[in-house]
C-alpha positions as CSV (number, residue, x, y, z in Angstrom):
1,M,0.0,0.3,-0.3
2,S,0.9,3.4,-0.9
3,N,2.1,5.8,2.4
4,F,-1.8,7.3,2.7
5,K,-1.5,11.2,4.2
6,I,-4.7,12.8,4.8
7,R,-3.8,16.4,5.3
8,G,-5.5,19.8,5.4
9,V,-6.1,22.3,2.3
10,R,-2.4,24.4,1.2
11,P,-1.4,26.5,-2.2
12,G,-0.7,24.6,-5.0
13,D,-3.4,21.5,-5.0
14,E,-5.6,22.7,-7.6
15,A,-4.1,20.9,-10.4
16,G,-3.7,17.9,-8.1
17,A,-7.4,17.9,-7.4
18,Y,-8.5,18.7,-10.4
19,H,-6.9,15.6,-11.7
20,V,-8.9,13.8,-9.6
21,C,-12.4,15.6,-10.1
22,L,-11.4,14.6,-13.6
23,K,-10.7,10.7,-13.1
24,T,-13.7,10.1,-11.2
25,G,-15.8,12.3,-13.5
26,D,-18.1,10.2,-15.1
27,F,-20.3,8.8,-12.5
28,G,-17.9,8.3,-10.3
29,R,-15.5,5.9,-13.1
30,D,-12.7,8.0,-15.8
31,G,-13.4,10.6,-17.1
32,E,-10.5,11.3,-18.6
33,P,-11.6,9.9,-22.0
34,F,-14.7,12.2,-22.7
35,Y,-12.9,15.5,-21.3
36,R,-9.8,15.6,-23.3
37,E,-10.3,19.2,-25.5
38,D,-10.7,20.7,-21.1
39,P,-9.6,18.3,-18.0
40,D,-10.0,20.4,-16.1
41,A,-13.7,21.6,-17.3
42,L,-15.5,19.8,-14.0
43,G,-12.8,21.0,-11.5
44,R,-13.8,24.8,-11.6
45,V,-17.3,23.8,-10.7
46,F,-17.0,21.4,-8.2
47,V,-13.5,21.6,-6.5
48,G,-12.0,25.2,-7.7
49,P,-14.5,27.3,-5.6
50,Y,-13.9,25.3,-2.7
51,L,-10.3,25.5,-2.4
52,S,-10.5,29.0,-2.8
53,Y,-13.8,29.8,-0.6
54,A,-13.5,26.9,2.6
55,P,-10.4,25.9,2.6
56,E,-10.9,25.2,6.1
57,F,-13.6,22.5,5.4
58,G,-11.7,20.7,2.7
59,L,-9.7,17.7,3.1
60,I,-6.9,16.2,0.8
61,L,-5.5,12.7,0.4
62,E,-2.2,12.1,-0.8
63,D,0.4,9.2,-1.6
64,D,3.6,8.7,-2.7
65,Q,2.1,9.3,-6.1
66,G,0.8,13.0,-5.4
67,I,-2.3,13.5,-4.8
68,C,-5.7,10.7,-4.6
69,G,-8.4,12.4,-3.0
70,Y,-10.3,15.1,-1.2
71,A,-13.2,16.3,0.3
72,L,-14.4,19.3,0.5
73,G,-17.3,20.8,2.3
74,A,-19.2,24.8,2.8
75,L,-20.6,25.9,6.3
76,D,-23.6,28.0,4.6
77,S,-24.6,26.8,1.6
78,H,-26.2,30.0,0.8
79,Q,-23.9,31.6,1.3
80,F,-21.0,29.7,-0.1
81,Y,-23.4,29.8,-3.6
82,D,-24.1,33.4,-3.4
83,R,-20.4,33.6,-3.2
84,Y,-19.9,32.0,-6.2
85,E,-22.0,33.5,-8.5
86,K,-20.9,37.0,-7.8
87,E,-17.0,35.8,-7.8
88,W,-16.7,32.5,-9.6
89,R,-19.2,32.6,-12.1
90,P,-18.4,35.1,-14.3
91,T,-14.9,34.4,-15.2
92,L,-16.0,31.3,-16.4
93,C,-18.4,33.2,-18.0
94,S,-16.6,35.5,-20.0
95,K,-13.9,32.5,-20.8
96,Y,-15.9,29.6,-22.1
97,P,-18.7,30.5,-24.0
98,E,-22.2,29.3,-23.7
99,P,-22.6,26.4,-26.2
100,K,-25.4,26.7,-29.1
101,G,-26.9,24.2,-32.1
102,D,-28.5,20.6,-30.7
103,P,-27.5,19.9,-26.8
104,E,-27.9,16.1,-28.1
105,K,-24.2,16.3,-30.4
106,W,-22.6,18.5,-27.2
107,T,-19.2,17.3,-25.7
108,R,-18.9,16.4,-22.1
109,A,-16.8,20.3,-21.5
110,E,-19.7,21.6,-23.7
111,Q,-22.0,20.3,-21.2
112,I,-20.2,21.5,-18.4
113,Y,-20.4,25.1,-20.1
114,F,-23.3,24.9,-20.1
115,V,-23.7,24.5,-16.3
116,Y,-21.7,27.8,-16.6
117,H,-24.3,29.2,-17.6
118,H,-27.2,27.5,-15.9
119,P,-25.8,26.9,-12.1
120,D,-28.0,24.8,-10.3
121,Y,-27.6,26.2,-7.1
122,F,-30.4,23.3,-5.3
123,C,-30.6,22.9,-1.9
124,P,-32.6,20.4,0.0
125,E,-35.7,20.9,2.9
126,P,-35.2,20.9,4.9
127,Y,-32.3,23.8,4.7
128,S,-32.4,24.7,8.6
129,A,-31.7,20.6,9.5
130,Y,-28.7,20.9,6.4
131,P,-27.3,23.5,5.9
132,S,-23.8,22.8,5.1
133,H,-22.7,20.3,2.0
134,L,-20.2,18.0,1.1
135,H,-18.8,16.6,-1.8
136,I,-15.4,13.8,-1.8
137,D,-13.7,12.1,-4.6
138,L,-11.2,9.4,-4.0
139,L,-9.2,7.8,-7.0
140,P,-9.0,3.6,-7.3
141,R,-5.9,3.4,-5.6
142,A,-7.8,5.5,-2.3
143,Q,-10.6,3.0,-1.9
144,G,-11.7,0.2,-0.1
145,H,-9.0,1.9,2.5
146,G,-11.7,3.4,4.9
147,F,-10.0,7.3,3.5
148,G,-13.8,8.1,2.7
149,R,-15.1,7.6,5.8
150,Q,-12.6,9.2,8.0
151,M,-12.5,12.5,5.8
152,L,-16.3,12.9,5.4
153,D,-15.9,12.3,9.6
154,Q,-13.8,14.7,10.1
155,V,-14.9,17.3,7.6
156,M,-18.4,16.7,8.8
157,A,-17.0,17.1,12.4
158,E,-14.9,20.3,11.4
159,L,-18.9,21.6,10.4
160,K,-20.3,20.4,13.3
161,K,-17.6,22.6,15.8
162,Q,-18.9,26.2,13.6
163,G,-22.6,25.4,14.5
164,A,-24.0,23.2,11.5
165,P,-26.8,21.1,12.6
166,G,-26.5,18.5,9.4
167,A,-25.4,18.1,6.1
168,H,-26.4,17.1,2.7
169,L,-24.8,16.0,-0.6
170,G,-26.3,14.9,-3.9
171,V,-24.8,11.6,-5.9
172,S,-25.6,11.0,-9.3
173,M,-28.4,8.1,-10.1
174,M,-26.2,6.8,-12.1
175,N,-23.2,6.5,-9.4
176,T,-25.2,3.4,-7.2
177,P,-22.1,2.4,-5.6
178,A,-21.7,5.8,-4.0
179,M,-25.3,6.0,-2.3
180,G,-24.5,2.5,0.1
181,F,-21.9,4.4,0.4
182,Y,-23.5,7.6,2.2
183,L,-26.0,5.3,3.2
184,K,-23.7,3.2,5.7
185,L,-22.1,6.5,7.1
186,G,-25.6,7.5,8.0
187,F,-26.9,9.9,5.4
188,K,-31.0,9.9,4.2
189,E,-32.9,10.0,1.2
190,L,-34.0,13.7,1.6
191,I,-35.6,14.0,-2.3
192,R,-34.8,13.2,-6.0
193,V,-34.3,15.2,-8.8
194,G,-34.6,14.8,-12.1
195,E,-34.3,11.7,-13.7
196,G,-31.6,8.9,-15.6
197,R,-27.8,10.5,-16.1
198,D,-29.3,13.8,-14.8
199,G,-31.0,12.9,-11.6
200,C,-29.5,13.3,-8.9
201,V,-30.1,11.8,-4.7
202,Y,-30.2,14.6,-2.2
203,M,-29.1,13.1,0.5
204,G,-28.8,14.2,4.2
205,K,-27.4,13.8,8.0
206,P,-27.8,15.5,11.1
207,L,-24.8,16.8,12.9
């Protein structure tokens, strides 16, 4: 086994964390074949804002090969998304034009560019019970060793210390292994939005 270490977020983590996001970007599987035109497309939404705006609630997993996982969180989702909307998204939209034409013909990167221009800030109810949210990804070599549970437990402990009553997360309906993982951690299903590849299951856990 590699020499795994869990540590806090620090400057310079962006490239490694974006790579983890890419390599888990196909509903938990390797997304690299689908994003060769823009490997950082996913990371700009699902990683970058957390490293910039909420590093105190982030953890990095690394081994002798480099960064191989992360757990990220935001204390108040509404406040986090408000900052994302005002400070982060304008740059994305200016650099990456909204795709045109038939959406069925868009590449995966173009689909994410559409998300840049039409973000989803959905938060499950009751919001007052689950205002914080979480996001975690691990490369295959880091899976199966209990690091996911350790990292989420640590992030949730920090959120609780800062006054969060509960946290939620979203998982693709296509990623059934992840749903089982969260259920074992004590999360419960709150609501399902959409269906199929576009469907998301929102799960919450009291802290």
